[in-house]
C-alpha positions as CSV (number, residue, x, y, z in Angstrom):
1,M,-29.6,-61.2,26.0
2,L,-27.0,-58.8,27.3
3,V,-24.5,-58.9,30.3
4,L,-22.7,-56.0,31.7
5,V,-19.3,-56.8,33.3
6,A,-16.7,-54.9,35.2
7,P,-12.9,-55.6,35.3
8,G,-10.7,-56.0,38.5
9,Q,-7.5,-54.6,39.7
10,G,-4.7,-54.6,37.1
11,A,-6.9,-53.3,34.2
12,Q,-6.0,-49.7,35.0
13,T,-3.3,-47.7,32.9
14,P,-2.0,-44.3,33.3
15,G,-4.5,-41.5,32.0
16,F,-7.4,-44.1,31.3
17,L,-9.9,-41.7,32.9
18,T,-9.0,-38.7,30.9
19,P,-11.4,-39.0,27.9
20,W,-14.3,-40.1,30.2
21,L,-14.0,-36.8,32.2
22,E,-14.7,-34.8,29.1
23,L,-18.3,-36.2,28.9
24,P,-21.0,-33.7,30.2
25,G,-21.3,-33.8,33.9
26,A,-18.7,-36.2,34.4
27,A,-15.9,-34.1,36.0
28,A,-18.4,-32.6,38.6
29,R,-19.5,-36.1,39.4
30,V,-16.1,-37.6,39.9
31,A,-15.2,-34.5,41.9
32,A,-18.2,-35.1,44.2
33,W,-17.1,-38.6,44.6
34,S,-13.6,-37.7,45.5
35,D,-14.8,-35.4,48.1
36,A,-16.9,-38.0,49.7
37,I,-14.1,-40.7,49.8
38,G,-11.0,-38.3,50.3
39,L,-9.2,-39.3,47.2
40,D,-8.7,-37.2,44.2
41,L,-9.9,-39.6,41.6
42,A,-9.4,-37.1,38.6
43,H,-5.8,-36.6,39.5
44,Y,-5.1,-40.3,39.8
45,G,-7.1,-41.1,36.6
46,T,-5.3,-38.6,34.4
47,Q,-2.0,-37.5,35.9
48,A,-0.7,-40.4,38.0
49,D,1.9,-42.8,36.8
50,A,1.8,-46.6,36.7
51,D,3.4,-46.9,40.2
52,E,1.0,-44.5,41.8
53,I,-2.3,-46.2,40.3
54,R,-0.8,-49.8,41.2
55,D,-1.4,-48.6,44.8
56,T,-4.2,-51.0,46.0
57,A,-5.9,-48.0,48.0
58,V,-5.9,-46.0,44.9
59,A,-6.6,-48.7,42.1
60,Q,-9.6,-50.0,43.5
61,P,-11.9,-46.8,43.9
62,L,-10.4,-45.6,40.6
63,L,-11.6,-48.6,38.7
64,V,-15.0,-48.6,40.2
65,A,-15.4,-44.8,39.5
66,A,-14.6,-45.4,36.0
67,G,-16.8,-48.5,35.7
68,I,-19.9,-46.5,37.0
69,L,-19.0,-43.5,34.9
70,S,-18.8,-45.5,31.6
71,A,-21.8,-47.6,32.3
72,T,-23.8,-44.4,32.9
73,A,-22.8,-43.0,29.6
74,L,-24.3,-45.9,27.9
75,G,-27.9,-44.6,29.1
76,D,-30.4,-47.4,29.5
77,A,-28.4,-50.6,28.9
78,S,-31.2,-53.0,30.0
79,P,-28.8,-55.8,30.8
80,A,-30.2,-59.2,31.7
81,A,-27.4,-59.6,34.2
82,V,-24.3,-57.8,35.7
83,A,-21.2,-59.3,37.2
84,G,-17.8,-58.0,38.2
85,H,-14.4,-59.5,38.5
86,S,-12.9,-59.1,42.2
87,V,-13.2,-55.4,42.9
88,G,-15.5,-55.1,39.7
89,E,-18.2,-56.8,41.8
90,F,-18.5,-53.5,43.5
91,T,-19.2,-51.9,40.1
92,A,-21.7,-54.5,39.5
93,A,-23.3,-53.9,42.8
94,A,-23.7,-50.3,42.1
95,L,-25.1,-50.9,38.6
96,A,-27.7,-53.4,40.0
97,G,-28.8,-50.8,42.7
98,V,-27.5,-52.8,45.6
99,L,-25.4,-50.0,46.7
100,D,-25.6,-46.2,45.9
101,D,-22.7,-45.1,43.8
102,T,-21.3,-43.0,46.6
103,V,-21.7,-45.7,49.1
104,A,-20.1,-48.4,46.9
105,L,-17.1,-46.0,46.3
106,S,-16.7,-45.3,49.9
107,L,-16.8,-48.9,50.8
108,V,-14.2,-49.6,48.1
109,R,-12.1,-47.1,49.3
110,K,-12.2,-48.8,52.9
111,R,-11.5,-52.2,51.1
112,G,-8.4,-50.8,49.3
113,L,-7.0,-49.3,52.2
114,A,-7.6,-52.5,54.4
115,M,-6.1,-54.7,51.7
116,A,-3.1,-52.5,51.3
117,E,-2.5,-52.7,55.0
118,A,-2.7,-56.5,54.9
119,A,-0.5,-56.7,51.8
120,A,2.2,-54.6,53.7
121,V,2.6,-57.5,56.3
122,T,4.3,-59.9,53.9
123,E,5.7,-59.3,50.5
124,T,3.2,-60.9,48.2
125,G,1.8,-60.7,44.7
126,M,-0.1,-62.4,41.8
127,S,0.8,-63.9,38.6
128,A,-1.3,-65.2,35.6
129,L,-0.6,-68.7,34.1
130,L,-1.2,-68.6,30.4
131,G,-2.3,-72.1,28.9
132,G,-1.9,-75.5,30.2
133,D,-4.2,-78.0,31.7
134,P,-6.0,-76.6,34.8
135,E,-5.8,-79.9,36.7
136,V,-2.0,-80.1,36.1
137,S,-1.5,-76.3,37.0
138,L,-3.5,-76.5,40.2
139,A,-1.5,-79.4,41.5
140,H,1.6,-77.6,40.7
141,L,0.5,-74.5,42.5
142,Q,-0.3,-76.6,45.5
143,K,3.1,-78.1,45.6
144,L,4.6,-74.7,45.4
145,G,2.4,-73.5,48.5
146,L,0.6,-71.0,46.0
147,T,-3.3,-70.4,46.0
148,P,-5.2,-70.2,42.8
149,A,-6.6,-66.8,43.6
150,N,-8.5,-66.4,40.3
151,I,-9.8,-69.2,38.1
152,N,-10.6,-67.1,35.0
153,G,-11.6,-69.9,32.5
154,A,-10.2,-70.1,28.9
155,G,-7.2,-71.7,30.3
156,Q,-6.2,-68.9,32.6
157,I,-5.5,-69.3,36.4
158,V,-4.0,-66.6,38.6
159,A,-1.7,-67.7,41.3
160,A,-1.0,-65.5,44.6
161,G,1.3,-66.0,47.3
162,T,4.8,-64.6,48.6
163,L,7.2,-63.0,46.2
164,E,9.5,-66.1,46.7
165,Q,6.7,-68.6,45.8
166,L,5.9,-66.6,42.7
167,A,9.7,-66.4,41.7
168,A,9.7,-70.2,42.1
169,L,6.8,-70.5,39.9
170,A,8.3,-68.4,37.2
171,E,11.3,-70.7,37.3
172,D,9.3,-74.0,37.3
173,K,6.3,-73.5,35.3
174,P,3.5,-76.2,35.3
175,E,3.7,-78.5,32.3
176,G,2.0,-76.9,29.3
177,V,1.9,-73.3,30.6
178,R,3.2,-71.0,28.0
179,K,4.0,-68.0,30.2
180,V,3.7,-66.9,33.8
181,V,2.8,-63.1,33.6
182,P,3.3,-61.0,37.0
183,L,0.1,-58.8,37.5
184,K,0.2,-55.1,38.4
185,V,-1.2,-55.6,41.8
186,A,0.4,-55.1,45.3
187,G,-0.5,-58.3,47.1
188,A,-1.9,-61.8,47.3
189,F,-5.6,-60.9,46.9
190,H,-8.3,-63.4,47.5
191,T,-6.0,-65.6,49.8
192,Q,-5.5,-66.0,53.5
193,H,-3.1,-63.2,53.4
194,M,-6.1,-60.8,53.3
195,A,-8.0,-62.2,56.3
196,P,-7.3,-59.0,58.3
197,A,-8.9,-56.9,55.6
198,V,-12.0,-59.1,55.8
199,E,-12.5,-58.2,59.3
200,K,-12.2,-54.5,58.8
201,L,-14.5,-54.6,55.7
202,A,-17.1,-56.5,57.7
203,K,-17.2,-53.7,60.3
204,A,-17.7,-51.0,57.7
205,A,-20.3,-53.0,55.8
206,A,-22.2,-53.6,59.0
207,E,-23.4,-50.1,59.1
208,L,-24.8,-50.3,55.5
209,V,-28.5,-51.2,54.3
210,P,-28.2,-52.8,50.8
211,A,-31.1,-52.9,48.5
212,D,-32.0,-56.1,46.5
213,P,-30.6,-56.0,42.9
214,T,-32.8,-54.6,40.1
215,V,-31.2,-56.9,37.7
216,R,-29.7,-60.5,37.9
217,Y,-26.4,-60.2,39.9
218,V,-23.9,-63.0,39.2
219,S,-21.6,-63.6,42.0
220,N,-17.8,-64.5,41.3
221,K,-17.8,-66.6,44.5
222,D,-19.5,-69.5,42.7
223,G,-21.1,-68.2,39.5
224,Q,-24.6,-68.0,41.2
225,A,-27.2,-65.4,40.6
226,V,-27.9,-63.8,44.0
227,A,-31.2,-62.0,44.5
228,S,-30.8,-60.7,48.2
229,G,-28.9,-57.3,48.6
230,A,-27.8,-58.5,52.0
231,E,-26.2,-61.7,50.8
232,I,-24.5,-59.9,48.0
233,L,-22.8,-57.5,50.6
234,D,-21.8,-60.5,52.7
235,R,-20.2,-61.9,49.6
236,L,-18.5,-58.7,48.8
237,V,-16.9,-58.8,52.3
238,G,-15.9,-62.4,52.1
239,Q,-14.5,-62.3,48.4
240,V,-11.5,-60.5,49.7
241,A,-10.1,-63.5,51.0
242,N,-11.8,-66.1,48.7
243,P,-10.8,-67.2,45.3
244,V,-12.5,-65.4,42.2
245,R,-14.4,-68.2,40.1
246,W,-14.8,-66.1,36.9
247,D,-15.0,-69.3,34.9
248,L,-18.3,-70.3,36.8
249,C,-19.6,-66.8,36.0
250,M,-19.0,-67.5,32.4
251,E,-20.6,-70.9,32.7
252,T,-23.8,-69.0,34.1
253,F,-23.8,-66.6,31.2
254,K,-24.0,-69.6,28.9
255,E,-26.8,-71.1,30.9
256,L,-28.7,-67.8,30.8
257,G,-28.2,-67.7,27.1
258,V,-26.2,-64.5,26.9
259,T,-25.6,-63.4,23.4
260,A,-23.6,-60.1,24.1
261,L,-21.1,-58.9,26.7
262,V,-20.1,-55.3,27.2
263,E,-17.2,-54.6,29.6
264,V,-17.2,-51.3,31.2
265,S,-14.1,-49.0,31.5
266,P,-11.3,-49.9,31.6
267,G,-12.5,-52.7,29.3
268,G,-10.5,-55.4,27.6
269,T,-9.5,-58.1,30.1
270,L,-12.8,-59.8,30.5
271,V,-13.7,-59.5,26.8
272,G,-10.4,-61.3,26.1
273,L,-11.6,-64.2,28.3
274,A,-15.1,-64.2,27.0
275,K,-13.8,-64.4,23.3
276,R,-12.1,-67.7,24.1
277,A,-14.6,-69.2,26.5
278,L,-18.0,-67.9,25.0
279,P,-17.8,-68.5,21.3
280,G,-20.6,-67.0,19.5
281,V,-21.2,-64.2,22.1
282,K,-20.6,-60.7,20.8
283,T,-18.2,-58.6,22.9
284,L,-17.2,-55.1,23.3
285,A,-14.9,-53.4,25.6
286,L,-15.3,-49.8,26.7
287,K,-12.1,-48.2,26.4
288,T,-12.8,-44.6,25.7
289,P,-16.0,-42.8,24.8
290,D,-15.3,-43.4,21.1
291,D,-16.6,-47.1,22.0
292,L,-20.0,-45.9,23.2
293,D,-21.9,-45.6,19.9
294,A,-20.8,-49.2,19.0
295,A,-21.9,-50.4,22.5
296,R,-25.3,-48.7,22.3
297,E,-25.9,-50.5,18.8
298,L,-24.9,-53.7,20.4
299,I,-27.4,-53.1,23.3
300,A,-30.2,-52.1,21.1
301,E,-29.8,-55.6,19.3
302,H,-29.2,-57.7,22.3
303,G,-30.6,-55.8,25.4
304,V,-33.8,-56.6,27.2
305,V,-36.6,-54.4,28.5
């Protein structure tokens, strides 16, 4: 049983879209998306530097475009389920047929702009805690006034808050935490700091008519499979200011009996978590088109019709 997963913000690196644009029809498809959302995805995915693609308003549609493009290149993957981490949920929604590709990218573009605007109000950010006991870490974050914005499983929690709060965390790590790693994001996503963005995204989403998913859609709000397109859209809006529970998504994968996990481009982050939390599950990250043949072999072995 196969699950397709999509990474969230911070997975992007300069030039990561370049090899994907060499696939037949890819450049034209990305050009059409760029025109539709008013953002030159090809430029940012091939020529922009790390600071440029760290911009929330750029990174989010860029990641979703890459995810859709790489998943399409797999052909008929026949997954038993799809899921995404943070903005990766929009990729998953497109792959599940809840939103048309262009509609998903247009909504993500609005999401990114709204979140960038909200992030500009106060200097905020996010940092990953590596190792440690989750209960100890959560209590420590509360003491510092930080929010556990991502609970990723496999011993990883991502804290979000003001830069001053994050600096205090770096100086005073929870007992057992090996390292505190600042993330390549521009704000305290999935916290109360993003409340203004939720309101703007809700207005944009109200104009859409989502379809029910064609494959099982696992929500990172609570790890539950959601069968209603309208509910999925509501969750996509609310998750901007709600914590990401990727740990619960992986628990659901276990319950479903998932035997293989493929992470769409720019893959790597979620595969790393799965290797620690889902022993025995075969994993593959789509980093470049060179990974497609191996992914297709995995899909042929574990996919469902």
